[in-house]
PQR file of N, CA, C, O and H, with PARSE charges and radii, in Angstrom:
ATOM      1  N   MET A   1      12.284  -1.273  48.564 -0.4000 1.5000
ATOM      2  CA  MET A   1      12.759  -1.756  47.115 -0.0000 2.0000
ATOM      3  C   MET A   1      12.132  -0.493  46.369  0.5500 1.7000
ATOM      4  O   MET A   1      11.026   0.026  46.524 -0.5500 1.4000
ATOM      5  N   VAL A   2      13.162  -0.167  45.528 -0.4000 1.5000
ATOM      6  CA  VAL A   2      12.591   0.865  44.680 -0.0000 2.0000
ATOM      7  C   VAL A   2      12.433   0.325  43.142  0.5500 1.7000
ATOM      8  O   VAL A   2      13.296  -0.378  42.616 -0.5500 1.4000
ATOM      9  H   VAL A   2      14.060  -0.589  45.402  0.4000 1.0000
ATOM     10  N   LYS A   3      11.313   0.704  42.528 -0.4000 1.5000
ATOM     11  CA  LYS A   3      10.962   0.066  41.224 -0.0000 2.0000
ATOM     12  C   LYS A   3      11.935   1.114  40.218  0.5500 1.7000
ATOM     13  O   LYS A   3      12.127   2.330  40.217 -0.5500 1.4000
ATOM     14  H   LYS A   3      10.611   1.275  42.956  0.4000 1.0000
ATOM     15  N   GLU A   4      12.322   0.226  39.562 -0.4000 1.5000
ATOM     16  CA  GLU A   4      12.951   1.043  38.324 -0.0000 2.0000
ATOM     17  C   GLU A   4      11.961   1.451  37.041  0.5500 1.7000
ATOM     18  O   GLU A   4      11.268   0.691  36.364 -0.5500 1.4000
ATOM     19  H   GLU A   4      12.166  -0.762  39.563  0.4000 1.0000
ATOM     20  N   ARG A   5      12.093   2.671  36.945 -0.4000 1.5000
ATOM     21  CA  ARG A   5      10.986   3.381  35.722 -0.0000 2.0000
ATOM     22  C   ARG A   5      11.411   2.946  34.409  0.5500 1.7000
ATOM     23  O   ARG A   5      12.541   3.272  34.045 -0.5500 1.4000
ATOM     24  H   ARG A   5      12.656   3.288  37.494  0.4000 1.0000
ATOM     25  N   LEU A   6      10.570   2.159  33.535 -0.4000 1.5000
ATOM     26  CA  LEU A   6      10.955   1.767  32.236 -0.0000 2.0000
ATOM     27  C   LEU A   6      10.357   2.697  31.541  0.5500 1.7000
ATOM     28  O   LEU A   6       9.327   3.314  31.810 -0.5500 1.4000
ATOM     29  H   LEU A   6       9.652   1.895  33.830  0.4000 1.0000
ATOM     30  N   PRO A   7      11.258   2.793  30.360 -0.5600 1.5000
ATOM     31  CA  PRO A   7      10.884   4.019  29.082  0.2800 2.0000
ATOM     32  C   PRO A   7       9.266   3.761  28.759  0.5500 1.7000
ATOM     33  O   PRO A   7       8.696   2.675  28.868 -0.5500 1.4000
ATOM     34  N   TYR A   8       8.691   4.965  28.352 -0.4000 1.5000
ATOM     35  CA  TYR A   8       7.622   4.343  27.864 -0.0000 2.0000
ATOM     36  C   TYR A   8       6.973   5.748  26.899  0.5500 1.7000
ATOM     37  O   TYR A   8       6.999   6.952  27.151 -0.5500 1.4000
ATOM     38  H   TYR A   8       9.155   5.846  28.263  0.4000 1.0000
ATOM     39  N   LEU A   9       6.440   5.029  25.789 -0.4000 1.5000
ATOM     40  CA  LEU A   9       6.316   6.095  24.597 -0.0000 2.0000
ATOM     41  C   LEU A   9       4.863   5.946  24.201  0.5500 1.7000
ATOM     42  O   LEU A   9       4.437   4.815  23.965 -0.5500 1.4000
ATOM     43  H   LEU A   9       6.419   4.050  25.584  0.4000 1.0000
ATOM     44  N   ALA A  10       4.109   6.949  24.115 -0.4000 1.5000
ATOM     45  CA  ALA A  10       2.807   7.105  23.680 -0.0000 2.0000
ATOM     46  C   ALA A  10       2.603   8.101  22.310  0.5500 1.7000
ATOM     47  O   ALA A  10       2.891   9.297  22.349 -0.5500 1.4000
ATOM     48  H   ALA A  10       4.455   7.868  24.307  0.4000 1.0000
ATOM     49  N   TYR A  11       2.096   7.472  21.167 -0.4000 1.5000
ATOM     50  CA  TYR A  11       1.576   8.266  20.330 -0.0000 2.0000
ATOM     51  C   TYR A  11       0.320   8.160  19.545  0.5500 1.7000
ATOM     52  O   TYR A  11      -0.163   7.030  19.466 -0.5500 1.4000
ATOM     53  H   TYR A  11       1.862   6.500  21.135  0.4000 1.0000
ATOM     54  N   LEU A  12      -0.313   9.165  18.934 -0.4000 1.5000
ATOM     55  CA  LEU A  12      -1.689   8.725  18.442 -0.0000 2.0000
ATOM     56  C   LEU A  12      -1.129   8.587  16.746  0.5500 1.7000
ATOM     57  O   LEU A  12      -0.551   9.548  16.240 -0.5500 1.4000
ATOM     58  H   LEU A  12       0.079  10.082  18.999  0.4000 1.0000
ATOM     59  N   LEU A  13      -1.331   7.497  16.071 -0.4000 1.5000
ATOM     60  CA  LEU A  13      -1.218   7.275  14.949 -0.0000 2.0000
ATOM     61  C   LEU A  13      -2.129   7.802  14.026  0.5500 1.7000
ATOM     62  O   LEU A  13      -3.324   7.766  14.320 -0.5500 1.4000
ATOM     63  H   LEU A  13      -1.801   6.716  16.482  0.4000 1.0000
ATOM     64  N   ARG A  14      -1.751   8.313  12.897 -0.4000 1.5000
ATOM     65  CA  ARG A  14      -3.000   8.430  11.744 -0.0000 2.0000
ATOM     66  C   ARG A  14      -2.233   8.005  10.207  0.5500 1.7000
ATOM     67  O   ARG A  14      -1.176   8.515   9.838 -0.5500 1.4000
ATOM     68  H   ARG A  14      -0.780   8.342  12.658  0.4000 1.0000
ATOM     69  N   LEU A  15      -2.881   7.137   9.545 -0.4000 1.5000
ATOM     70  CA  LEU A  15      -2.476   6.871   8.338 -0.0000 2.0000
ATOM     71  C   LEU A  15      -3.633   7.021   7.576  0.5500 1.7000
ATOM     72  O   LEU A  15      -4.748   6.716   7.998 -0.5500 1.4000
ATOM     73  H   LEU A  15      -3.741   6.723   9.845  0.4000 1.0000
ATOM     74  N   TRP A  16      -3.317   7.667   6.011 -0.4000 1.5000
ATOM     75  CA  TRP A  16      -4.030   8.002   4.884 -0.0000 2.0000
ATOM     76  C   TRP A  16      -3.463   7.595   3.773  0.5500 1.7000
ATOM     77  O   TRP A  16      -2.243   7.524   3.624 -0.5500 1.4000
ATOM     78  H   TRP A  16      -2.411   7.915   5.669  0.4000 1.0000
ATOM     79  N   ALA A  17      -4.348   7.285   2.878 -0.4000 1.5000
ATOM     80  CA  ALA A  17      -3.900   6.923   1.355 -0.0000 2.0000
ATOM     81  C   ALA A  17      -4.145   8.011   0.405  0.5500 1.7000
ATOM     82  O   ALA A  17      -5.169   8.694   0.407 -0.5500 1.4000
ATOM     83  H   ALA A  17      -5.339   7.342   2.999  0.4000 1.0000
ATOM     84  N   VAL A  18      -3.202   8.138  -0.376 -0.4000 1.5000
ATOM     85  CA  VAL A  18      -2.780   9.024  -1.433 -0.0000 2.0000
ATOM     86  C   VAL A  18      -2.848   8.677  -2.752  0.5500 1.7000
ATOM     87  O   VAL A  18      -2.192   7.651  -2.927 -0.5500 1.4000
ATOM     88  H   VAL A  18      -2.370   7.582  -0.377  0.4000 1.0000
ATOM     89  N   ARG A  19      -3.368   9.091  -3.792 -0.4000 1.5000
ATOM     90  CA  ARG A  19      -3.184   8.675  -5.053 -0.0000 2.0000
ATOM     91  C   ARG A  19      -2.363   9.368  -5.714  0.5500 1.7000
ATOM     92  O   ARG A  19      -2.483  10.582  -5.553 -0.5500 1.4000
ATOM     93  H   ARG A  19      -3.901   9.925  -3.650  0.4000 1.0000
ATOM     94  N   GLY A  20      -1.499   8.996  -6.463 -0.4000 1.5000
ATOM     95  CA  GLY A  20      -0.641   9.769  -7.393 -0.0000 2.0000
ATOM     96  C   GLY A  20       0.140   8.732  -8.515  0.5500 1.7000
ATOM     97  O   GLY A  20       0.435   7.564  -8.261 -0.5500 1.4000
ATOM     98  H   GLY A  20      -1.401   8.009  -6.593  0.4000 1.0000
ATOM     99  N   GLU A  21       0.379   9.359  -9.686 -0.4000 1.5000
ATOM    100  CA  GLU A  21       0.993   8.570 -10.861 -0.0000 2.0000
ATOM    101  C   GLU A  21       0.368   6.999 -11.098  0.5500 1.7000
ATOM    102  O   GLU A  21       1.029   6.031 -11.475 -0.5500 1.4000
ATOM    103  H   GLU A  21       0.139  10.308  -9.893  0.4000 1.0000
ATOM    104  N   GLY A  22      -0.906   7.011 -10.813 -0.4000 1.5000
ATOM    105  CA  GLY A  22      -1.567   5.668 -11.120 -0.0000 2.0000
ATOM    106  C   GLY A  22      -1.546   4.818  -9.986  0.5500 1.7000
ATOM    107  O   GLY A  22      -2.278   3.838 -10.128 -0.5500 1.4000
ATOM    108  H   GLY A  22      -1.443   7.798 -10.506  0.4000 1.0000
ATOM    109  N   GLN A  23      -0.884   4.883  -8.803 -0.4000 1.5000
ATOM    110  CA  GLN A  23      -0.901   3.969  -7.568 -0.0000 2.0000
ATOM    111  C   GLN A  23      -1.313   4.763  -6.538  0.5500 1.7000
ATOM    112  O   GLN A  23      -1.406   5.987  -6.636 -0.5500 1.4000
ATOM    113  H   GLN A  23      -0.290   5.679  -8.688  0.4000 1.0000
ATOM    114  N   VAL A  24      -1.603   4.044  -5.411 -0.4000 1.5000
ATOM    115  CA  VAL A  24      -1.701   4.483  -4.216 -0.0000 2.0000
ATOM    116  C   VAL A  24      -0.690   4.236  -3.257  0.5500 1.7000
ATOM    117  O   VAL A  24      -0.275   3.082  -3.146 -0.5500 1.4000
ATOM    118  H   VAL A  24      -1.527   3.050  -5.332  0.4000 1.0000
ATOM    119  N   SER A  25      -0.189   5.215  -2.488 -0.4000 1.5000
ATOM    120  CA  SER A  25       0.538   4.947  -1.101 -0.0000 2.0000
ATOM    121  C   SER A  25       0.103   5.633  -0.306  0.5500 1.7000
ATOM    122  O   SER A  25      -0.773   6.480  -0.483 -0.5500 1.4000
ATOM    123  H   SER A  25      -0.526   6.152  -2.579  0.4000 1.0000
ATOM    124  N   TRP A  26       0.786   5.302   0.929 -0.4000 1.5000
ATOM    125  CA  TRP A  26       0.340   5.241   2.303 -0.0000 2.0000
ATOM    126  C   TRP A  26       1.186   6.599   2.950  0.5500 1.7000
ATOM    127  O   TRP A  26       2.354   6.764   2.599 -0.5500 1.4000
ATOM    128  H   TRP A  26       1.497   4.614   1.073  0.4000 1.0000
ATOM    129  N   ARG A  27       0.624   7.437   3.787 -0.4000 1.5000
ATOM    130  CA  ARG A  27       1.304   8.645   4.435 -0.0000 2.0000
ATOM    131  C   ARG A  27       1.022   8.284   5.935  0.5500 1.7000
ATOM    132  O   ARG A  27       0.168   7.419   6.124 -0.5500 1.4000
ATOM    133  H   ARG A  27      -0.325   7.304   4.073  0.4000 1.0000
ATOM    134  N   ALA A  28       1.638   8.844   7.024 -0.4000 1.5000
ATOM    135  CA  ALA A  28       1.398   8.587   8.218 -0.0000 2.0000
ATOM    136  C   ALA A  28       1.688   9.921   8.986  0.5500 1.7000
ATOM    137  O   ALA A  28       2.351  10.795   8.429 -0.5500 1.4000
ATOM    138  H   ALA A  28       2.332   9.548   6.870  0.4000 1.0000
ATOM    139  N   SER A  29       1.210  10.090  10.233 -0.4000 1.5000
ATOM    140  CA  SER A  29       1.661  11.123  11.074 -0.0000 2.0000
ATOM    141  C   SER A  29       1.664  10.600  12.674  0.5500 1.7000
ATOM    142  O   SER A  29       0.833   9.757  13.011 -0.5500 1.4000
ATOM    143  H   SER A  29       0.671   9.380  10.686  0.4000 1.0000
ATOM    144  N   LEU A  30       2.311  10.955  13.325 -0.4000 1.5000
ATOM    145  CA  LEU A  30       2.534  10.612  14.733 -0.0000 2.0000
ATOM    146  C   LEU A  30       2.458  11.603  15.624  0.5500 1.7000
ATOM    147  O   LEU A  30       3.238  12.553  15.555 -0.5500 1.4000
ATOM    148  H   LEU A  30       2.986  11.640  13.051  0.4000 1.0000
ATOM    149  N   GLU A  31       1.608  11.525  16.480 -0.4000 1.5000
ATOM    150  CA  GLU A  31       1.644  12.745  17.423 -0.0000 2.0000
ATOM    151  C   GLU A  31       1.965  12.372  18.728  0.5500 1.7000
ATOM    152  O   GLU A  31       1.219  11.669  19.410 -0.5500 1.4000
ATOM    153  H   GLU A  31       0.974  10.754  16.536  0.4000 1.0000
ATOM    154  N   ARG A  32       3.139  12.848  19.146 -0.4000 1.5000
ATOM    155  CA  ARG A  32       3.428  12.226  20.642 -0.0000 2.0000
ATOM    156  C   ARG A  32       2.594  12.933  21.809  0.5500 1.7000
ATOM    157  O   ARG A  32       2.355  14.132  21.953 -0.5500 1.4000
ATOM    158  H   ARG A  32       3.745  13.420  18.592  0.4000 1.0000
ATOM    159  N   ILE A  33       2.211  11.808  22.626 -0.4000 1.5000
ATOM    160  CA  ILE A  33       1.501  12.350  23.769 -0.0000 2.0000
ATOM    161  C   ILE A  33       2.334  12.226  25.045  0.5500 1.7000
ATOM    162  O   ILE A  33       2.987  11.189  25.159 -0.5500 1.4000
ATOM    163  H   ILE A  33       2.405  10.834  22.509  0.4000 1.0000
ATOM    164  N   PRO A  34       2.392  12.987  25.859 -0.5600 1.5000
ATOM    165  CA  PRO A  34       1.196  14.658  26.145  0.2800 2.0000
ATOM    166  C   PRO A  34       1.687  15.564  25.637  0.5500 1.7000
ATOM    167  O   PRO A  34       0.920  16.513  25.795 -0.5500 1.4000
ATOM    168  N   ASP A  35       2.880  15.976  24.884 -0.4000 1.5000
ATOM    169  CA  ASP A  35       3.099  17.102  24.474 -0.0000 2.0000
ATOM    170  C   ASP A  35       2.891  17.726  23.007  0.5500 1.7000
ATOM    171  O   ASP A  35       3.198  18.885  22.729 -0.5500 1.4000
ATOM    172  H   ASP A  35       3.503  15.205  24.755  0.4000 1.0000
ATOM    173  N   GLY A  36       2.366  16.870  22.164 -0.4000 1.5000
ATOM    174  CA  GLY A  36       1.380  17.028  20.874 -0.0000 2.0000
ATOM    175  C   GLY A  36       2.363  17.207  19.817  0.5500 1.7000
ATOM    176  O   GLY A  36       1.966  17.798  18.812 -0.5500 1.4000
ATOM    177  H   GLY A  36       2.116  15.928  22.389  0.4000 1.0000
ATOM    178  N   ASP A  37       3.942  16.688  19.862 -0.4000 1.5000
ATOM    179  CA  ASP A  37       4.731  17.175  19.125 -0.0000 2.0000
ATOM    180  C   ASP A  37       4.282  16.077  17.699  0.5500 1.7000
ATOM    181  O   ASP A  37       4.068  14.873  17.844 -0.5500 1.4000
ATOM    182  H   ASP A  37       4.264  16.208  20.678  0.4000 1.0000
ATOM    183  N   ARG A  38       4.223  16.670  16.611 -0.4000 1.5000
ATOM    184  CA  ARG A  38       3.862  15.800  15.256 -0.0000 2.0000
ATOM    185  C   ARG A  38       4.993  15.692  14.455  0.5500 1.7000
ATOM    186  O   ARG A  38       5.886  16.535  14.384 -0.5500 1.4000
ATOM    187  H   ARG A  38       4.398  17.647  16.493  0.4000 1.0000
ATOM    188  N   LYS A  39       4.928  14.462  13.753 -0.4000 1.5000
ATOM    189  CA  LYS A  39       5.883  14.157  12.735 -0.0000 2.0000
ATOM    190  C   LYS A  39       5.200  13.524  11.862  0.5500 1.7000
ATOM    191  O   LYS A  39       4.404  12.644  12.189 -0.5500 1.4000
ATOM    192  H   LYS A  39       4.201  13.777  13.811  0.4000 1.0000
ATOM    193  N   GLY A  40       5.460  13.965  10.342 -0.4000 1.5000
ATOM    194  CA  GLY A  40       4.714  13.395   9.181 -0.0000 2.0000
ATOM    195  C   GLY A  40       5.882  12.523   8.448  0.5500 1.7000
ATOM    196  O   GLY A  40       7.095  12.727   8.497 -0.5500 1.4000
ATOM    197  H   GLY A  40       6.106  14.680  10.077  0.4000 1.0000
ATOM    198  N   PHE A  41       5.309  11.686   7.883 -0.4000 1.5000
ATOM    199  CA  PHE A  41       6.190  10.404   7.225 -0.0000 2.0000
ATOM    200  C   PHE A  41       5.564  10.112   5.651  0.5500 1.7000
ATOM    201  O   PHE A  41       4.372   9.853   5.483 -0.5500 1.4000
ATOM    202  H   PHE A  41       4.323  11.520   7.843  0.4000 1.0000
ATOM    203  N   ALA A  42       6.470  10.189   4.617 -0.4000 1.5000
ATOM    204  CA  ALA A  42       5.953  10.056   3.401 -0.0000 2.0000
ATOM    205  C   ALA A  42       5.707   8.496   2.940  0.5500 1.7000
ATOM    206  O   ALA A  42       5.143   8.178   1.893 -0.5500 1.4000
ATOM    207  H   ALA A  42       7.438  10.400   4.752  0.4000 1.0000
ATOM    208  N   ASP A  43       6.217   7.608   3.888 -0.4000 1.5000
ATOM    209  CA  ASP A  43       5.879   6.252   3.753 -0.0000 2.0000
ATOM    210  C   ASP A  43       6.139   5.341   5.046  0.5500 1.7000
ATOM    211  O   ASP A  43       6.736   5.812   6.014 -0.5500 1.4000
ATOM    212  H   ASP A  43       6.675   7.866   4.739  0.4000 1.0000
ATOM    213  N   LEU A  44       5.678   4.040   5.030 -0.4000 1.5000
ATOM    214  CA  LEU A  44       5.694   3.384   6.122 -0.0000 2.0000
ATOM    215  C   LEU A  44       7.129   2.852   6.413  0.5500 1.7000
ATOM    216  O   LEU A  44       7.327   2.309   7.501 -0.5500 1.4000
ATOM    217  H   LEU A  44       5.193   3.657   4.244  0.4000 1.0000
ATOM    218  N   ARG A  45       7.955   2.949   5.681 -0.4000 1.5000
ATOM    219  CA  ARG A  45       9.444   2.546   5.998 -0.0000 2.0000
ATOM    220  C   ARG A  45       9.921   3.702   6.789  0.5500 1.7000
ATOM    221  O   ARG A  45      10.526   3.372   7.808 -0.5500 1.4000
ATOM    222  H   ARG A  45       7.794   3.389   4.798  0.4000 1.0000
ATOM    223  N   ASP A  46       9.811   4.886   6.594 -0.4000 1.5000
ATOM    224  CA  ASP A  46      10.173   6.039   7.275 -0.0000 2.0000
ATOM    225  C   ASP A  46       9.520   6.018   8.742  0.5500 1.7000
ATOM    226  O   ASP A  46      10.065   6.536   9.717 -0.5500 1.4000
ATOM    227  H   ASP A  46       9.319   5.155   5.766  0.4000 1.0000
ATOM    228  N   LEU A  47       8.362   5.396   8.775 -0.4000 1.5000
ATOM    229  CA  LEU A  47       7.605   5.600   9.971 -0.0000 2.0000
ATOM    230  C   LEU A  47       7.951   4.398  10.727  0.5500 1.7000
ATOM    231  O   LEU A  47       7.596   4.490  11.902 -0.5500 1.4000
ATOM    232  H   LEU A  47       7.919   4.975   7.983  0.4000 1.0000
ATOM    233  N   LEU A  48       8.425   3.499  10.483 -0.4000 1.5000
ATOM    234  CA  LEU A  48       8.984   2.209  11.181 -0.0000 2.0000
ATOM    235  C   LEU A  48      10.460   2.714  11.775  0.5500 1.7000
ATOM    236  O   LEU A  48      10.828   2.579  12.942 -0.5500 1.4000
ATOM    237  H   LEU A  48       8.713   3.424   9.528  0.4000 1.0000
ATOM    238  N   GLY A  49      11.120   3.251  10.825 -0.4000 1.5000
ATOM    239  CA  GLY A  49      12.471   3.681  10.911 -0.0000 2.0000
ATOM    240  C   GLY A  49      12.711   4.375  12.231  0.5500 1.7000
ATOM    241  O   GLY A  49      13.412   4.084  13.201 -0.5500 1.4000
ATOM    242  H   GLY A  49      10.821   3.360   9.877  0.4000 1.0000
ATOM    243  N   TYR A  50      11.671   5.678  11.880 -0.4000 1.5000
ATOM    244  CA  TYR A  50      11.505   6.594  13.388 -0.0000 2.0000
ATOM    245  C   TYR A  50      11.081   5.931  14.766  0.5500 1.7000
ATOM    246  O   TYR A  50      11.572   6.342  15.817 -0.5500 1.4000
ATOM    247  H   TYR A  50      11.101   5.914  11.093  0.4000 1.0000
ATOM    248  N   LEU A  51      10.259   5.007  14.742 -0.4000 1.5000
ATOM    249  CA  LEU A  51       9.797   4.189  15.967 -0.0000 2.0000
ATOM    250  C   LEU A  51      11.022   3.609  16.472  0.5500 1.7000
ATOM    251  O   LEU A  51      11.399   3.680  17.642 -0.5500 1.4000
ATOM    252  H   LEU A  51       9.860   4.673  13.888  0.4000 1.0000
ATOM    253  N   GLU A  52      11.715   2.939  15.368 -0.4000 1.5000
ATOM    254  CA  GLU A  52      12.782   1.906  15.986 -0.0000 2.0000
ATOM    255  C   GLU A  52      13.875   2.847  16.743  0.5500 1.7000
ATOM    256  O   GLU A  52      14.458   2.496  17.769 -0.5500 1.4000
ATOM    257  H   GLU A  52      11.409   2.882  14.418  0.4000 1.0000
ATOM    258  N   ARG A  53      14.064   4.078  16.094 -0.4000 1.5000
ATOM    259  CA  ARG A  53      15.067   4.991  16.710 -0.0000 2.0000
ATOM    260  C   ARG A  53      14.616   5.539  17.990  0.5500 1.7000
ATOM    261  O   ARG A  53      15.434   5.619  18.907 -0.5500 1.4000
ATOM    262  H   ARG A  53      13.591   4.364  15.261  0.4000 1.0000
ATOM    263  N   ALA A  54      13.093   6.027  18.202 -0.4000 1.5000
ATOM    264  CA  ALA A  54      12.833   6.341  19.281 -0.0000 2.0000
ATOM    265  C   ALA A  54      12.531   5.544  20.336  0.5500 1.7000
ATOM    266  O   ALA A  54      12.319   6.045  21.441 -0.5500 1.4000
ATOM    267  H   ALA A  54      12.429   5.963  17.457  0.4000 1.0000
ATOM    268  N   MET A  55      12.469   4.135  20.116 -0.4000 1.5000
ATOM    269  CA  MET A  55      12.735   3.076  21.017 -0.0000 2.0000
ATOM    270  C   MET A  55      14.262   2.806  21.551  0.5500 1.7000
ATOM    271  O   MET A  55      14.479   2.433  22.703 -0.5500 1.4000
ATOM    272  H   MET A  55      12.641   3.728  19.218  0.4000 1.0000
ATOM    273  N   ALA A  56      14.992   2.969  20.869 -0.4000 1.5000
ATOM    274  CA  ALA A  56      16.598   2.734  21.026 -0.0000 2.0000
ATOM    275  C   ALA A  56      16.948   4.194  21.604  0.5500 1.7000
ATOM    276  O   ALA A  56      18.121   4.234  21.974 -0.5500 1.4000
ATOM    277  H   ALA A  56      14.816   3.272  19.933  0.4000 1.0000
ATOM    278  N   GLY A  57      16.281   5.358  21.777 -0.4000 1.5000
ATOM    279  CA  GLY A  57      16.598   6.587  22.586 -0.0000 2.0000
ATOM    280  C   GLY A  57      17.601   7.047  21.702  0.5500 1.7000
ATOM    281  O   GLY A  57      18.639   7.552  22.130 -0.5500 1.4000
ATOM    282  H   GLY A  57      15.328   5.325  21.477  0.4000 1.0000
ATOM    283  N   THR A  58      17.343   6.897  20.408 -0.4000 1.5000
ATOM    284  CA  THR A  58      17.999   7.759  19.212 -0.0000 2.0000
ATOM    285  C   THR A  58      17.613   8.716  18.538  0.5500 1.7000
ATOM    286  O   THR A  58      18.389   9.389  17.860 -0.5500 1.4000
ATOM    287  H   THR A  58      16.499   6.487  20.061  0.4000 1.0000
ATOM    288  N   GLU A  59      16.444   8.916  18.607 -0.4000 1.5000
ATOM    289  CA  GLU A  59      15.692   9.753  17.753 -0.0000 2.0000
ATOM    290  C   GLU A  59      15.744  11.173  17.892  0.5500 1.7000
ATOM    291  O   GLU A  59      15.375  11.670  18.955 -0.5500 1.4000
ATOM    292  H   GLU A  59      15.813   8.369  19.157  0.4000 1.0000
ATOM    293  N   ASP A  60      16.200  11.970  16.853 -0.4000 1.5000
ATOM    294  CA  ASP A  60      16.551  13.318  16.883 -0.0000 2.0000
ATOM    295  C   ASP A  60      15.169  14.288  17.198  0.5500 1.7000
ATOM    296  O   ASP A  60      14.467  14.564  16.225 -0.5500 1.4000
ATOM    297  H   ASP A  60      16.500  11.566  15.989  0.4000 1.0000
ATOM    298  N   ALA A  61      14.912  14.625  18.074 -0.4000 1.5000
ATOM    299  CA  ALA A  61      13.643  15.245  18.441 -0.0000 2.0000
ATOM    300  C   ALA A  61      13.479  16.503  17.601  0.5500 1.7000
ATOM    301  O   ALA A  61      12.342  16.966  17.517 -0.5500 1.4000
ATOM    302  H   ALA A  61      15.482  14.400  18.864  0.4000 1.0000
ATOM    303  N   SER A  62      14.546  17.152  16.928 -0.4000 1.5000
ATOM    304  CA  SER A  62      14.358  18.367  15.842 -0.0000 2.0000
ATOM    305  C   SER A  62      13.602  17.871  14.654  0.5500 1.7000
ATOM    306  O   SER A  62      12.791  18.545  14.019 -0.5500 1.4000
ATOM    307  H   SER A  62      15.470  16.776  16.996  0.4000 1.0000
ATOM    308  N   ALA A  63      13.928  16.670  14.417 -0.4000 1.5000
ATOM    309  CA  ALA A  63      13.143  16.511  13.025 -0.0000 2.0000
ATOM    310  C   ALA A  63      11.957  17.102  12.804  0.5500 1.7000
ATOM    311  O   ALA A  63      11.058  17.067  13.644 -0.5500 1.4000
ATOM    312  H   ALA A  63      14.587  16.122  14.933  0.4000 1.0000
ATOM    313  N   GLN A  64      11.841  17.719  11.614 -0.4000 1.5000
ATOM    314  CA  GLN A  64      10.566  18.375  11.611 -0.0000 2.0000
ATOM    315  C   GLN A  64       9.486  17.712   9.957  0.5500 1.7000
ATOM    316  O   GLN A  64       9.961  17.220   8.933 -0.5500 1.4000
ATOM    317  H   GLN A  64      12.572  17.747  10.931  0.4000 1.0000
ATOM    318  N   PRO A  65       8.439  17.891  10.189 -0.5600 1.5000
ATOM    319  CA  PRO A  65       7.993  17.513   8.892  0.2800 2.0000
ATOM    320  C   PRO A  65       7.862  18.365   7.861  0.5500 1.7000
ATOM    321  O   PRO A  65       7.683  19.579   7.955 -0.5500 1.4000
ATOM    322  N   THR A  66       7.972  17.582   6.648 -0.4000 1.5000
ATOM    323  CA  THR A  66       7.790  18.419   5.403 -0.0000 2.0000
ATOM    324  C   THR A  66       6.377  18.556   4.847  0.5500 1.7000
ATOM    325  O   THR A  66       5.358  17.979   5.225 -0.5500 1.4000
ATOM    326  H   THR A  66       8.117  16.595   6.572  0.4000 1.0000
ATOM    327  N   ASN A  67       6.557  19.559   3.744 -0.4000 1.5000
ATOM    328  CA  ASN A  67       5.088  19.690   3.312 -0.0000 2.0000
ATOM    329  C   ASN A  67       4.595  18.228   2.745  0.5500 1.7000
ATOM    330  O   ASN A  67       3.393  17.977   2.830 -0.5500 1.4000
ATOM    331  H   ASN A  67       7.385  20.029   3.437  0.4000 1.0000
ATOM    332  N   ASP A  68       5.435  17.305   2.198 -0.4000 1.5000
ATOM    333  CA  ASP A  68       4.931  16.076   1.607 -0.0000 2.0000
ATOM    334  C   ASP A  68       4.546  15.062   2.699  0.5500 1.7000
ATOM    335  O   ASP A  68       3.986  14.013   2.379 -0.5500 1.4000
ATOM    336  H   ASP A  68       6.412  17.509   2.129  0.4000 1.0000
ATOM    337  N   GLY A  69       4.846  15.361   4.032 -0.4000 1.5000
ATOM    338  CA  GLY A  69       4.431  14.323   4.936 -0.0000 2.0000
ATOM    339  C   GLY A  69       5.572  13.706   5.461  0.5500 1.7000
ATOM    340  O   GLY A  69       5.312  12.884   6.341 -0.5500 1.4000
ATOM    341  H   GLY A  69       5.301  16.213   4.292  0.4000 1.0000
ATOM    342  N   SER A  70       6.755  13.849   5.192 -0.4000 1.5000
ATOM    343  CA  SER A  70       7.923  12.924   5.374 -0.0000 2.0000
ATOM    344  C   SER A  70       8.625  14.024   6.551  0.5500 1.7000
ATOM    345  O   SER A  70       8.466  15.244   6.525 -0.5500 1.4000
ATOM    346  H   SER A  70       6.966  14.517   4.478  0.4000 1.0000
ATOM    347  N   ALA A  71       9.260  13.427   7.354 -0.4000 1.5000
ATOM    348  CA  ALA A  71      10.052  14.010   8.390 -0.0000 2.0000
ATOM    349  C   ALA A  71      11.654  14.155   7.953  0.5500 1.7000
ATOM    350  O   ALA A  71      12.372  13.256   7.514 -0.5500 1.4000
ATOM    351  H   ALA A  71       9.390  12.435   7.376  0.4000 1.0000
ATOM    352  N   GLN A  72      11.967  15.384   8.172 -0.4000 1.5000
ATOM    353  CA  GLN A  72      13.570  15.564   7.772 -0.0000 2.0000
ATOM    354  C   GLN A  72      14.218  15.554   9.235  0.5500 1.7000
ATOM    355  O   GLN A  72      15.436  15.668   9.372 -0.5500 1.4000
ATOM    356  H   GLN A  72      11.384  16.114   8.529  0.4000 1.0000
TER
END
């Protein structure tokens, strides 16, 4: 019997707070294991959207982080 190989995703998640315009907001980065591809996110909504697309197999691997930490 052949075992079906199921998808597997592994990331190192980093979260940090930044202060701007009188409020604190969160930034995030994901580093994909084992290849080290890194993505930055300006907010948690973008991070969760990226993870949902990655789990669905539709995430664009060419998206590059911007200077403000967001992914394009």
